N, CA, C and O of each residue as an XYZ file, in Angstrom:
888
protein
N      82.460     99.698    104.469
C      81.277     98.845    104.419
C      80.862     98.634    102.969
O      80.831     99.584    102.187
N      80.551     97.422    102.613
C      80.220     97.078    101.241
C      78.894     97.695    100.813
O      77.949     97.771    101.600
N      78.835     98.129     99.567
C      77.560     98.565     99.007
C      77.594     98.404     97.503
O      78.657     98.271     96.896
N      76.407     98.418     96.911
C      76.279     98.229     95.476
C      74.974     98.871     95.028
O      73.996     98.910     95.775
N      74.976     99.372     93.800
C      73.798    100.050     93.264
C      73.190     99.184     92.178
O      73.901     98.684     91.306
N      71.861     99.001     92.226
C      71.178     98.200     91.230
C      70.554     99.113     90.179
O      69.531     99.740     90.453
N      71.140     99.207     88.976
C      70.564    100.053     87.937
C      69.351     99.404     87.304
O      69.172     98.189     87.381
N      68.529    100.211     86.685
C      67.344     99.716     86.002
C      67.489     99.909     84.506
O      67.921    100.964     84.040
N      67.126     98.885     83.764
C      67.150     98.976     82.312
C      65.844     99.556     81.802
O      64.918     99.776     82.583
N      65.756     99.806     80.505
C      64.542    100.379     79.944
C      63.412     99.371     79.903
O      63.639     98.172     79.745
N      62.216     99.857     80.043
C      61.030     99.029     79.920
C      61.080     97.830     80.859
O      60.822     96.695     80.458
N      61.417     98.107     82.117
C      61.450     97.044     83.116
C      62.587     96.079     82.937
O      62.529     94.954     83.432
N      63.637     96.499     82.227
C      64.813     95.656     82.106
C      64.847     94.864     80.817
O      65.568     93.869     80.739
N      64.091     95.267     79.795
C      64.125     94.569     78.524
C      65.525     94.625     77.938
O      66.190     95.658     78.007
N      65.964     93.536     77.371
C      67.339     93.439     76.904
C      67.574     94.274     75.656
O      66.747     94.305     74.745
N      68.715     94.948     75.631
C      69.178     95.630     74.438
C      70.493     94.983     74.072
O      71.508     95.236     74.720
N      70.493     94.155     73.050
C      71.663     93.345     72.731
C      72.689     94.187     71.993
O      72.360     94.904     71.049
N      73.944     94.090     72.438
C      75.043     94.786     71.776
C      76.134     93.766     71.489
O      76.211     92.747     72.174
N      76.996     94.019     70.473
C      78.103     93.100     70.195
C      78.953     92.891     71.439
O      79.431     93.854     72.038
N      79.141     91.636     71.825
C      79.766     91.336     73.120
C      81.182     91.885     73.228
O      81.540     92.459     74.257
N      81.997     91.721     72.183
C      83.393     92.148     72.266
C      83.516     93.659     72.353
O      84.271     94.173     73.178
N      82.784     94.375     71.512
C      82.865     95.835     71.549
C      82.286     96.374     72.842
O      82.775     97.369     73.376
N      81.250     95.727     73.348
C      80.653     96.153     74.613
C      81.634     95.945     75.755
O      81.774     96.809     76.620
N      82.314     94.803     75.764
C      83.296     94.535     76.811
C      84.405     95.577     76.781
O      84.788     96.102     77.826
N      84.921     95.879     75.599
C      85.994     96.867     75.482
C      85.530     98.237     75.964
O      86.273     98.949     76.640
N      84.303     98.600     75.615
C      83.776     99.901     76.019
C      83.602     99.977     77.525
O      83.985    100.969     78.145
N      83.026     98.935     78.122
C      82.802     98.922     79.570
C      84.125     98.935     80.330
O      84.286     99.679     81.298
N      85.068     98.111     79.887
C      86.354     98.058     80.587
C      87.130     99.358     80.436
O      87.838     99.767     81.357
N      87.005    100.014     79.281
C      87.667    101.298     79.096
C      87.134    102.354     80.048
O      87.901    103.091     80.668
N      85.805    102.421     80.161
C      85.180    103.370     81.076
C      85.567    103.059     82.516
O      85.896    103.961     83.287
N      85.526    101.779     82.874
C      85.854    101.362     84.237
C      87.300    101.672     84.581
O      87.591    102.190     85.659
N      88.211    101.354     83.658
C      89.638    101.572     83.910
C      89.937    103.045     84.150
O      90.685    103.388     85.066
N      89.352    103.921     83.327
C      89.587    105.351     83.523
C      88.991    105.819     84.849
O      89.582    106.648     85.540
N      87.822    105.287     85.203
C      87.217    105.633     86.486
C      88.099    105.230     87.653
O      88.257    105.992     88.608
N      88.674    104.038     87.582
C      89.556    103.568     88.658
C      90.829    104.410     88.719
O      91.345    104.668     89.806
N      91.337    104.838     87.569
C      92.519    105.706     87.556
C      92.208    107.049     88.206
O      93.028    107.589     88.949
N      91.026    107.584     87.927
C      90.614    108.849     88.546
C      90.512    108.694     90.060
O      90.936    109.569     90.814
N      89.945    107.573     90.494
C      89.832    107.303     91.930
C      91.208    107.219     92.574
O      91.449    107.815     93.624
N      92.115    106.470     91.934
C      93.467    106.315     92.469
C      94.186    107.659     92.526
O      94.890    107.947     93.493
N      94.011    108.478     91.495
C      94.668    109.789     91.463
C      94.136    110.691     92.569
O      94.906    111.380     93.238
N      92.824    110.687     92.759
C      92.228    111.516     93.819
C      92.734    111.080     95.189
O      93.066    111.920     96.026
N      92.792    109.768     95.421
C      93.270    109.256     96.710
C      94.745    109.592     96.926
O      95.168    109.863     98.049
N      95.527    109.571     95.835
C      96.961    109.867     95.926
C      97.217    111.346     96.200
O      98.106    111.700     96.975
N      96.428    112.202     95.557
C      96.640    113.642     95.690
C      96.082    114.207     96.989
O      96.503    115.276     97.429
N      95.127    113.492     97.614
C      94.464    114.016     98.809
C      94.572    113.041     99.987
O      93.551    112.641    100.547
N      95.792    112.656    100.367
C      95.932    111.687    101.451
C      95.560    112.243    102.824
O      95.257    111.489    103.750
N      95.586    113.570    102.943
C      95.323    114.181    104.242
C      93.869    114.501    104.498
O      93.550    115.156    105.490
N      92.977    114.055    103.627
C      91.550    114.317    103.823
C      91.077    113.640    105.105
O      91.430    112.492    105.374
N      90.279    114.354    105.892
C      89.763    113.785    107.139
C      88.675    112.764    106.843
O      88.103    112.751    105.753
N      88.394    111.907    107.823
C      87.346    110.907    107.651
C      85.981    111.577    107.487
O      85.117    111.055    106.782
N      85.781    112.725    108.130
C      84.515    113.439    107.997
C      84.283    113.924    106.575
O      83.205    113.738    106.011
N      85.320    114.554    105.993
C      85.221    115.025    104.615
C      85.067    113.842    103.666
O      84.305    113.896    102.701
N      85.804    112.773    103.959
C      85.698    111.576    103.136
C      84.297    110.993    103.150
O      83.797    110.542    102.120
N      83.666    110.999    104.311
C      82.308    110.466    104.417
C      81.326    111.318    103.619
O      80.421    110.789    102.973
N      81.507    112.636    103.665
C      80.642    113.530    102.884
C      80.802    113.237    101.393
O      79.818    113.197    100.654
N      82.042    113.034    100.956
C      82.306    112.732     99.548
C      81.631    111.424     99.130
O      81.073    111.329     98.037
N      81.686    110.421    100.004
C      81.051    109.145     99.698
C      79.535    109.270     99.609
O      78.902    108.645     98.758
N      78.958    110.079    100.488
C      77.499    110.283    100.465
C      77.068    110.981     99.182
O      76.093    110.586     98.542
N      77.816    112.037     98.811
C      77.502    112.748     97.572
C      77.672    111.810     96.373
O      76.885    111.841     95.428
N      78.711    110.980     96.431
C      78.933    110.016     95.364
C      77.796    109.020     95.247
O      77.398    108.652     94.142
N      77.273    108.582     96.382
C      76.152    107.643     96.369
C      74.929    108.286     95.711
O      74.205    107.629     94.963
N      74.705    109.557     95.991
C      73.587    110.275     95.360
C      73.786    110.347     93.843
O      72.827    110.259     93.077
N      75.047    110.508     93.422
C      75.336    110.575     91.992
C      74.984    109.276     91.277
O      74.689    109.288     90.082
N      75.011    108.155     91.996
C      74.641    106.886     91.374
C      73.203    106.936     90.857
O      72.902    106.405     89.788
N      72.323    107.574     91.621
C      70.940    107.723     91.173
C      70.870    108.640     89.953
O      70.072    108.414     89.043
N      71.710    109.674     89.943
C      71.733    110.593     88.809
C      72.240    109.888     87.551
O      71.738    110.133     86.454
N      73.231    109.015     87.709
C      73.741    108.248     86.570
C      72.644    107.380     85.974
O      72.503    107.288     84.755
N      71.873    106.748     86.842
C      70.772    105.907     86.379
C      69.689    106.743     85.707
O      69.109    106.326     84.705
N      69.420    107.920     86.259
C      68.357    108.777     85.731
C      68.727    109.394     84.386
O      67.839    109.745     83.609
N      70.012    109.531     84.100
C      70.459    110.172     82.857
C      70.947    109.155     81.825
O      71.731    109.491     80.937
N      70.482    107.917     81.946
C      70.939    106.859     81.035
C      70.638    107.195     79.577
O      71.323    106.699     78.682
N      69.626    108.028     79.319
C      69.275    108.397     77.938
C      70.240    109.428     77.359
O      70.222    109.691     76.156
N      71.085    110.011     78.215
C      72.083    110.996     77.781
C      73.469    110.427     78.097
O      74.005    110.690     79.173
N      74.054    109.656     77.186
C      75.324    108.952     77.466
C      76.455    109.879     77.911
O      77.216    109.535     78.815
N      76.570    111.052     77.284
C      77.666    111.957     77.632
C      77.530    112.468     79.062
O      78.508    112.501     79.809
N      76.323    112.865     79.441
C      76.091    113.349     80.802
C      76.279    112.227     81.808
O      76.897    112.424     82.855
N      75.751    111.057     81.496
C      75.889    109.909     82.379
C      77.358    109.559     82.593
O      77.768    109.244     83.710
N      78.149    109.615     81.523
C      79.579    109.313     81.621
C      80.291    110.351     82.480
O      81.128    110.005     83.314
N      79.955    111.634     82.274
C      80.564    112.681     83.080
C      80.248    112.531     84.555
O      81.110    112.741     85.409
N      79.009    112.166     84.850
C      78.611    111.947     86.243
C      79.369    110.763     86.847
O      79.724    110.780     88.025
N      79.612    109.741     86.032
C      80.367    108.586     86.533
C      81.789    108.977     86.910
O      82.298    108.552     87.947
N      82.425    109.774     86.082
C      83.794    110.175     86.389
C      83.846    111.109     87.602
O      84.805    111.073     88.373
N      82.827    111.933     87.769
C      82.733    112.748     88.982
C      82.547    111.844     90.197
O      83.163    112.062     91.241
N      81.700    110.836     90.059
C      81.504    109.852     91.124
C      82.821    109.161     91.467
O      83.140    108.977     92.642
N      83.590    108.776     90.436
C      84.868    108.101     90.667
C      85.836    109.006     91.427
O      86.573    108.535     92.294
N      85.839    110.302     91.108
C      86.698    111.245     91.825
C      86.282    111.337     93.294
O      87.131    111.305     94.185
N      84.985    111.449     93.542
C      84.497    111.545     94.926
C      84.797    110.266     95.701
O      85.075    110.313     96.900
N      84.742    109.121     95.018
C      85.110    107.868     95.684
C      86.571    107.907     96.115
O      86.920    107.438     97.198
N      87.416    108.467     95.267
C      88.825    108.584     95.628
C      89.027    109.466     96.846
O      89.833    109.159     97.724
N      88.281    110.575     96.893
C      88.343    111.459     98.063
C      87.841    110.725     99.298
O      88.430    110.833    100.373
N      86.753    109.979     99.140
C      86.174    109.271    100.279
C      87.054    108.134    100.779
O      87.089    107.850    101.976
N      87.762    107.485     99.865
C      88.597    106.349    100.253
C      89.996    106.767    100.696
O      90.720    105.968    101.291
N      90.382    108.007    100.415
C      91.733    108.470    100.731
C      92.117    108.262    102.202
O      93.220    107.784    102.465
N      91.246    108.603    103.182
C      91.641    108.387    104.583
C      91.893    106.919    104.909
O      92.827    106.597    105.643
N      91.067    106.028    104.367
C      91.245    104.597    104.619
C      92.528    104.080    104.000
O      93.290    103.359    104.644
N      92.767    104.447    102.750
C      93.984    104.009    102.071
C      95.218    104.560    102.777
O      96.202    103.843    102.959
N      95.171    105.827    103.173
C      96.302    106.432    103.877
C      96.551    105.745    105.216
O      97.697    105.569    105.629
N      95.471    105.360    105.888
C      95.611    104.654    107.166
C      96.371    103.349    106.984
O      97.293    103.060    107.747
N      96.000    102.563    105.991
C      96.678    101.282    105.754
C      98.124    101.495    105.319
O      99.015    100.746    105.719
N      98.355    102.521    104.495
C      99.714    102.787    104.026
C     100.630    103.174    105.184
O     101.788    102.760    105.223
N     100.117    103.964    106.124
C     100.911    104.401    107.271
C     101.076    103.280    108.292
O     102.164    103.075    108.830
N      99.982    102.553    108.557
C     100.011    101.532    109.601
C     100.751    100.271    109.186
O     101.438     99.662    110.005
N     100.620     99.866    107.914
C     101.168     98.576    107.489
C     102.155     98.671    106.341
O     102.727     97.663    105.925
N     102.358     99.871    105.829
C     103.292    100.055    104.723
C     102.571    100.167    103.390
O     101.540     99.524    103.192
N     103.092    100.972    102.474
C     102.434    101.173    101.178
C     102.333     99.904    100.344
O     101.479     99.807     99.463
N     103.216     98.911    100.621
C     103.157     97.676     99.837
C     101.852     96.925    100.048
O     101.420     96.179     99.170
N     101.211     97.113    101.213
C      99.921     96.474    101.454
C      98.878     97.028    100.479
O      98.067     96.276     99.938
N      98.904     98.332    100.259
C      97.971     98.962     99.317
C      98.259     98.503     97.896
O      97.342     98.191     97.137
N      99.547     98.466     97.542
C      99.939     98.042     96.197
C      99.536     96.588     95.954
O      99.008     96.253     94.894
N      99.788     95.736     96.933
C      99.437     94.317     96.789
C      97.930     94.120     96.662
O      97.470     93.291     95.876
N      97.166     94.883     97.437
C      95.703     94.773     97.359
C      95.208     95.222     95.992
O      94.322     94.591     95.416
N      95.774     96.310     95.465
C      95.363     96.811     94.152
C      95.738     95.825     93.049
O      94.941     95.555     92.151
N      96.966     95.286     93.125
C      97.416     94.345     92.102
C      96.593     93.057     92.137
O      96.209     92.527     91.094
N      96.328     92.563     93.345
C      95.534     91.345     93.480
C      94.107     91.561     92.965
O      93.516     90.669     92.357
N      93.569     92.744     93.215
C      92.230     93.070     92.703
C      92.212     93.027     91.184
O      91.315     92.433     90.584
N      93.200     93.655     90.564
C      93.267     93.668     89.107
C      93.407     92.278     88.514
O      92.706     91.927     87.565
N      94.315     91.487     89.076
C      94.522     90.129     88.579
C      93.296     89.256     88.810
O      92.929     88.437     87.968
N      92.669     89.449     89.974
C      91.470     88.664     90.288
C      90.321     88.983     89.352
O      89.627     88.077     88.892
N      90.110     90.263     89.064
C      89.053     90.662     88.142
C      89.321     90.097     86.752
O      88.403     89.633     86.076
N      90.577     90.138     86.331
C      90.937     89.587     85.027
C      90.673     88.090     84.976
O      90.147     87.584     83.985
N      91.037     87.378     86.042
C      90.828     85.937     86.091
C      89.345     85.583     86.048
O      88.950     84.645     85.355
N      88.523     86.327     86.784
C      87.085     86.053     86.800
C      86.458     86.334     85.439
O      85.588     85.593     84.983
N      86.909     87.414     84.791
C      86.411     87.714     83.446
C      86.818     86.616     82.466
O      86.033     86.229     81.601
N      88.055     86.114     82.607
C      88.536     85.053     81.730
C      87.716     83.777     81.910
O      87.459     83.058     80.944
N      87.308     83.500     83.140
C      86.481     82.317     83.393
C      85.147     82.428     82.657
O      84.692     81.475     82.024
N      84.532     83.605     82.752
C      83.228     83.813     82.104
C      83.350     83.707     80.590
O      82.562     83.015     79.946
N      84.341     84.394     80.022
C      84.477     84.416     78.570
C      85.103     83.131     78.024
O      84.892     82.776     76.864
N      85.876     82.435     78.870
C      86.508     81.207     78.413
C      85.613     79.984     78.514
O      85.728     79.058     77.710
N      84.722     79.976     79.500
C      83.873     78.802     79.737
C      82.401     79.046     79.437
O      81.623     78.097     79.333
N      82.009     80.321     79.298
C      80.591     80.617     79.095
C      79.778     80.527     80.378
O      78.549     80.457     80.333
N      80.459     80.527     81.523
C      79.756     80.455     82.807
C      78.773     81.608     82.946
O      79.133     82.767     82.745
N      77.536     81.288     83.290
C      76.500     82.309     83.427
C      75.746     82.102     84.732
O      74.915     81.200     84.845
N      76.043     82.945     85.718
C      75.418     82.847     87.036
C      74.305     83.865     87.218
O      73.886     84.130     88.345
N      73.822     84.436     86.125
C      72.808     85.488     86.262
C      71.534     84.977     86.939
O      70.820     85.751     87.576
N      71.248     83.687     86.805
C      70.045     83.155     87.463
C      70.172     83.166     88.972
O      69.177     83.015     89.680
N      71.390     83.345     89.475
C      71.615     83.390     90.921
C      71.793     84.815     91.432
O      72.138     85.009     92.598
N      71.564     85.812     90.584
C      71.831     87.188     91.007
C      70.929     87.614     92.165
O      71.346     88.417     93.000
N      69.704     87.094     92.231
C      68.830     87.405     93.358
C      69.402     86.909     94.671
O      69.313     87.592     95.691
N      69.992     85.711     94.648
C      70.596     85.138     95.856
C      71.784     85.988     96.297
O      71.935     86.296     97.480
N      72.622     86.360     95.339
C      73.790     87.173     95.681
C      73.380     88.555     96.183
O      74.018     89.111     97.077
N      72.312     89.106     95.606
C      71.857     90.419     96.060
C      71.326     90.344     97.490
O      71.572     91.245     98.293
N      70.600     89.277     97.810
C      70.130     89.095     99.189
C      71.303     88.903    100.139
O      71.296     89.408    101.261
N      72.311     88.166     99.678
C      73.509     87.980    100.502
C      74.203     89.313    100.747
O      74.720     89.564    101.835
N      74.209     90.163     99.729
C      74.825     91.483     99.884
C      74.052     92.340    100.879
O      74.651     93.031    101.703
N      72.717     92.295    100.805
C      71.907     93.045    101.768
C      72.211     92.570    103.186
O      72.350     93.379    104.103
N      72.312     91.254    103.356
C      72.664     90.710    104.665
C      74.028     91.172    105.120
O      74.230     91.469    106.298
N      74.977     91.235    104.181
C      76.326     91.685    104.512
C      76.320     93.142    104.964
O      76.996     93.502    105.927
N      75.553     93.975    104.263
C      75.462     95.389    104.632
C      74.846     95.534    106.019
O      75.327     96.321    106.834
N      73.786     94.780    106.289
C      73.140     94.845    107.604
C      74.105     94.414    108.705
O      74.163     95.034    109.767
N      74.852     93.357    108.447
C      75.850     92.896    109.425
C      76.887     93.985    109.649
O      77.311     94.219    110.781
N      77.300     94.656    108.565
C      78.281     95.719    108.692
C      77.776     96.884    109.530
O      78.509     97.440    110.348
N      76.515     97.245    109.316
C      75.932     98.341    110.092
C      75.842     97.964    111.567
O      76.218     98.748    112.438
N      75.340     96.758    111.845
C      75.198     96.305    113.236
C      76.555     96.214    113.925
O      76.695     96.569    115.096
N      77.562     95.729    113.178
C      78.883     95.549    113.789
C      79.560     96.875    114.102
O      80.535     96.910    114.853
N      79.050     97.973    113.531
C      79.590     99.284    113.893
C      79.252     99.635    115.329
O      79.942    100.438    115.958
N      78.191     99.034    115.848
C      77.755     99.321    117.216
C      77.994     98.137    118.156
O      78.310     98.322    119.331
N      77.841     96.924    117.630
C      78.059     95.712    118.408
C      79.047     94.841    117.649
O      78.691     94.251    116.629
N      80.255     94.755    118.120
C      81.311     94.050    117.399
C      81.182     92.538    117.611
O      81.846     91.949    118.465
N      80.295     91.926    116.797
C      80.048     90.495    116.958
C      80.668     89.670    115.833
O      80.579     88.442    115.859
N      81.290     90.312    114.851
C      81.928     89.581    113.760
C      83.343     90.116    113.575
O      83.565     91.327    113.570
N      84.294     89.205    113.423
C      85.690     89.607    113.265
C      85.869     90.303    111.913
O      85.320     89.849    110.910
N      86.637     91.410    111.878
C      86.834     92.129    110.613
C      87.371     91.254    109.487
O      87.013     91.448    108.325
N      88.222     90.296    109.822
C      88.765     89.416    108.785
C      87.670     88.528    108.192
O      87.639     88.289    106.984
N      86.783     88.048    109.045
C      85.666     87.219    108.571
C      84.773     88.040    107.649
O      84.356     87.568    106.592
N      84.486     89.263    108.055
C      83.649     90.155    107.233
C      84.323     90.428    105.891
O      83.656     90.480    104.858
N      85.645     90.602    105.906
C      86.377     90.872    104.670
C      86.303     89.672    103.727
O      86.119     89.839    102.522
N      86.446     88.467    104.273
C      86.368     87.269    103.424
C      84.961     87.082    102.865
O      84.807     86.665    101.717
N      83.936     87.381    103.656
C      82.558     87.297    103.160
C      82.342     88.305    102.030
O      81.710     87.993    101.021
N      82.876     89.523    102.212
C      82.793     90.541    101.165
C      83.462     90.059     99.890
O      82.929     90.224     98.793
N      84.632     89.464    100.048
C      85.393     88.967     98.899
C      84.613     87.893     98.140
O      84.576     87.901     96.910
N      83.997     86.981     98.871
C      83.239     85.892     98.240
C      82.022     86.432     97.495
O      81.783     86.079     96.340
N      81.258     87.290     98.165
C      80.025     87.806     97.553
C      80.326     88.649     96.319
O      79.662     88.499     95.294
N      81.308     89.522     96.403
C      81.599     90.380     95.256
C      82.303     89.623     94.133
O      82.198     90.014     92.971
N      83.008     88.563     94.456
C      83.565     87.722     93.389
C      82.427     87.086     92.591
O      82.494     86.998     91.365
N      81.391     86.647     93.288
C      80.213     86.111     92.608
C      79.535     87.165     91.757
O      79.107     86.882     90.638
N      79.432     88.387     92.280
C      78.804     89.477     91.526
C      79.633     89.850     90.298
O      79.078     90.233     89.268
N      80.948     89.740     90.402
C      81.801     89.985     89.234
C      81.479     88.979     88.131
O      81.353     89.352     86.964
N      81.347     87.715     88.498
C      81.003     86.688     87.508
C      79.662     86.989     86.853
O      79.501     86.813     85.645
N      78.707     87.440     87.647
C      77.381     87.781     87.119
C      77.478     88.979     86.188
O      76.873     88.976     85.116
N      78.227     89.999     86.578
C      78.314     91.210     85.769
C      79.010     90.956     84.436
O      78.596     91.500     83.412
N      80.062     90.137     84.435
C      80.729     89.834     83.173
C      79.858     88.934     82.291
O      79.905     89.033     81.065
N      79.073     88.067     82.909
C      78.129     87.263     82.134
C      77.080     88.164     81.492
O      76.646     87.909     80.369
N      76.674     89.210     82.195
C      75.707     90.165     81.651
C      76.296     90.902     80.444
O      75.623     91.091     79.430
N      77.548     91.310     80.566
C      78.202     91.982     79.441
C      78.315     91.032     78.256
O      78.059     91.419     77.116
N      78.697     89.796     78.525
C      78.846     88.794     77.462
C      77.525     88.546     76.751
O      77.504     88.244     75.558
N      76.414     88.674     77.488
C      75.091     88.438     76.915
C      74.540     89.659     76.185
O      73.474     89.575     75.575
N      75.238     90.788     76.232
C      74.788     91.969     75.516
C      74.309     93.106     76.389
O      73.929     94.157     75.873
N      74.316     92.923     77.708
C      74.021     94.033     78.600
C      72.739     93.953     79.386
O      72.573     94.697     80.352
N      71.810     93.067     79.005
C      70.526     92.955     79.721
C      69.807     94.295     79.823
O      69.155     94.572     80.831
N      69.917     95.124     78.799
C      69.203     96.395     78.787
C      69.909     97.537     79.470
O      69.368     98.643     79.514
N      71.102     97.318     80.009
C      71.846     98.378     80.686
C      72.780     99.082     79.708
O      73.223     98.491     78.724
N      73.070    100.337     79.985
C      74.003    101.091     79.156
C      75.439    100.723     79.548
O      75.659    100.194     80.638
N      76.409    100.993     78.685
C      77.811    100.738     79.039
C      78.233    101.434     80.326
O      78.999    100.872     81.110
N      77.741    102.653     80.552
C      78.105    103.372     81.781
C      77.530    102.655     82.994
O      78.227    102.501     83.997
N      76.280    102.213     82.930
C      75.679    101.496     84.058
C      76.439    100.211     84.358
O      76.649     99.868     85.521
N      76.851     99.499     83.314
C      77.620     98.276     83.532
C      79.004     98.587     84.087
O      79.532     97.836     84.907
N      79.596     99.703     83.636
C      80.893    100.112     84.164
C      80.797    100.449     85.650
O      81.709    100.148     86.419
N      79.694    101.072     86.048
C      79.481    101.377     87.462
C      79.500    100.091     88.281
O      80.100    100.046     89.355
N      78.846     99.048     87.778
C      78.790     97.786     88.515
C      80.170     97.145     88.641
O      80.563     96.710     89.723
N      80.900     97.090     87.530
C      82.247     96.520     87.574
C      83.153     97.355     88.476
O      83.964     96.812     89.226
N      83.010     98.664     88.398
C      83.800     99.570     89.241
C      83.543     99.297     90.721
O      84.486     99.165     91.502
N      82.263     99.211     91.111
C      81.933     98.973     92.518
C      82.387     97.589     92.973
O      82.800     97.417     94.120
N      82.311     96.602     92.078
C      82.844     95.278     92.406
C      84.326     95.389     92.755
O      84.778     94.867     93.774
N      85.072     96.077     91.891
C      86.514     96.212     92.084
C      86.846     96.958     93.371
O      87.747     96.554     94.107
N      86.131     98.038     93.647
C      86.394     98.824     94.857
C      86.140     97.997     96.111
O      86.944     98.019     97.043
N      85.035     97.272     96.140
C      84.717     96.467     97.322
C      85.690     95.309     97.504
O      86.040     94.972     98.634
N      86.127     94.702     96.418
C      87.129     93.645     96.507
C      88.455     94.226     97.001
O      89.125     93.618     97.836
N      88.832     95.383     96.495
C      90.058     96.051     96.933
C      90.030     96.339     98.429
O      91.012     96.084     99.127
N      88.912     96.869     98.931
C      88.809     97.177    100.355
C      88.852     95.910    101.206
O      89.436     95.901    102.290
N      88.224     94.836    100.703
C      88.268     93.571    101.434
C      89.701     93.050    101.502
O      90.138     92.564    102.545
N      90.428     93.149    100.398
C      91.816     92.676    100.375
C      92.711     93.553    101.243
O      93.657     93.055    101.854
N      92.425     94.854    101.304
C      93.171     95.721    102.220
C      93.035     95.225    103.653
O      94.017     95.143    104.390
N      91.794     94.893    104.042
C      91.550     94.395    105.389
C      92.271     93.067    105.625
O      92.865     92.852    106.682
N      92.214     92.189    104.640
C      92.843     90.872    104.782
C      94.357     90.995    104.862
O      94.976     90.421    105.758
N      94.960     91.733    103.941
C      96.414     91.879    103.942
C      96.894     92.672    105.155
O      97.931     92.357    105.740
N      96.135     93.702    105.529
C      96.498     94.466    106.712
C      96.403     93.632    107.978
O      97.243     93.746    108.872
N      95.371     92.789    108.051
C      95.222     91.899    109.199
C      96.356     90.907    109.312
O      96.820     90.602    110.411
N      96.800     90.403    108.173
C      97.923     89.459    108.186
C      99.200     90.159    108.649
O      99.989     89.598    109.409
N      99.393     91.414    108.169
C     100.598     92.137    108.552
C     100.616     92.453    110.043
O     101.672     92.421    110.675
N      99.435     92.762    110.610
C      99.373     93.111    112.021
C      99.594     91.900    112.916
O     100.019     92.035    114.064
N      99.300     90.704    112.379
C      99.463     89.493    113.179
C     100.869     88.902    113.086
O     101.210     87.969    113.814
N     101.688     89.460    112.176
C     103.063     88.967    112.034
C     103.939     89.363    113.226
O     105.122     89.026    113.261
């Protein structure tokens, strides 16, 4: 189920401008290492049960608040992010293992590769054209809340096809990726590099899970 954390900047979100290129490199470096930690945890712990995975995800969600609360201590905030990334890997391991066993490991590889290429393409659009969708972030956030509510309801009443939900997730998080890269290009909007890395990381994870569902659905229908 899709989720996202909204960090708070200092003084109600007052902007702290940083050099765009160095900020982008710093955020992407933090994000890339976090994703590697997640992938390593999922690879090393494929036999984790869904119950243990759910506990890891819950603890990880709590860590998001801790990351936001420790924004004044960059080293601690960064350490908490990497711990969060590890717990995400533990939490996602059962899902990834399920797709690898049911549809073949190439489905997981294709979803990961497509996620990486897609994120790169969206970043290139923002930096190449100057596209800035930050004025629409409220709309996308409301759409995300609606998506989460639909996901919760569909756990009990299956009224939306999983493929449709996956495509909606893909669309909404692609928009959020454009917004997040526009924020980095603008200097951060008062967020720390770790907070921005958390956003890009969660965008990538949700897009990856949506693509897993889409590619797995296509394989099952073949």
